[in-house]
C-alpha positions as CSV (number, residue, x, y, z in Angstrom):
1,X,-12.5,-86.0,62.7
2,X,-15.1,-84.9,65.5
3,X,-13.5,-82.3,68.1
4,X,-13.8,-84.9,71.2
5,X,-11.0,-87.1,68.9
6,X,-8.8,-84.1,68.7
7,X,-9.4,-83.2,72.3
8,X,-8.4,-86.7,72.9
9,X,-5.4,-86.9,71.2
10,X,-4.0,-83.4,72.8
11,X,-4.4,-85.4,76.2
12,X,-2.5,-87.9,74.7
13,X,0.2,-85.7,73.2
14,X,0.5,-83.9,77.0
15,X,0.7,-87.4,78.6
16,X,3.3,-88.2,76.0
17,X,5.5,-84.9,76.7
18,X,4.7,-85.7,80.6
19,X,6.0,-89.0,80.4
20,X,8.7,-88.3,78.3
21,X,8.1,-91.5,76.2
22,X,9.3,-89.4,72.9
23,X,11.3,-86.9,72.1
24,X,10.3,-83.4,72.4
25,X,10.3,-82.7,68.9
26,X,8.0,-85.4,68.3
27,X,5.5,-84.5,70.5
28,X,5.7,-81.1,69.0
29,X,5.3,-82.3,65.5
30,X,2.0,-84.4,66.7
31,X,0.6,-80.6,68.4
32,X,1.5,-79.1,65.0
33,X,-0.8,-82.0,63.2
34,X,-3.4,-81.8,65.2
35,X,-3.5,-77.7,65.2
36,X,-3.5,-78.1,61.2
37,X,-6.3,-81.0,61.8
38,X,-8.5,-78.7,63.6
39,X,-8.3,-75.6,61.1
40,X,-8.9,-77.5,58.3
41,X,-12.1,-78.4,59.7
42,X,-13.2,-74.8,61.0
43,X,-12.0,-74.0,57.0
44,X,-14.6,-76.7,55.8
45,X,-17.4,-75.6,57.8
46,X,-16.9,-72.6,56.7
47,X,-16.8,-73.3,53.2
48,X,-20.3,-76.2,53.8
49,X,-21.8,-72.9,54.7
50,X,-21.1,-70.9,52.2
51,X,-22.3,-73.4,50.1
52,X,-25.3,-73.7,51.4
53,X,-26.7,-70.4,50.7
54,X,-25.3,-70.1,47.2
55,X,-27.6,-73.2,46.1
56,X,-30.5,-72.5,43.6
57,X,-33.6,-74.8,44.4
58,X,-35.8,-74.4,41.7
59,X,-38.8,-76.7,41.6
60,X,-38.5,-79.8,39.5
61,X,-40.3,-80.0,36.6
62,X,-41.0,-83.3,34.4
63,X,-39.1,-83.4,31.4
64,X,-37.6,-79.9,31.8
65,X,-33.7,-79.6,31.6
66,X,-32.1,-76.7,33.2
67,X,-29.1,-75.8,31.9
68,X,-25.9,-73.6,33.2
69,X,-25.5,-70.0,32.1
70,X,-24.0,-69.4,29.3
71,X,-20.2,-69.0,29.5
72,X,-18.6,-65.7,28.7
73,X,-15.2,-66.7,27.2
74,X,-16.7,-68.7,24.8
75,X,-20.1,-66.6,24.6
76,X,-22.1,-70.2,24.8
77,X,-20.6,-71.6,21.8
78,X,-18.1,-74.1,23.5
79,X,-15.2,-72.6,21.8
80,X,-13.2,-69.7,22.5
81,X,-12.3,-67.3,19.3
82,X,-8.8,-66.9,18.1
83,X,-7.7,-63.6,18.5
84,X,-8.5,-61.9,15.1
85,X,-11.7,-63.7,15.3
86,X,-12.9,-62.1,17.8
87,X,-16.5,-60.8,17.9
88,X,-17.2,-56.9,17.9
């Protein structure tokens, strides 16, 4: 939700409070929802900023596949060894 919509929602909530159209508890609940949405947007934008730097950009080469690094838990085999069969 863009910040302009959040500001408009806050103004509407303030108008509701001033005119007494709804009980104060309802207006407070609406304001809490706006605050939660604002917090979620801040966190999402921070995560998106982290993701951009973490991307591994490699040149595309026709016919070449890029595989993820092998799993450390299964040693890249796709199965987890039983406790008696652990590699030395």
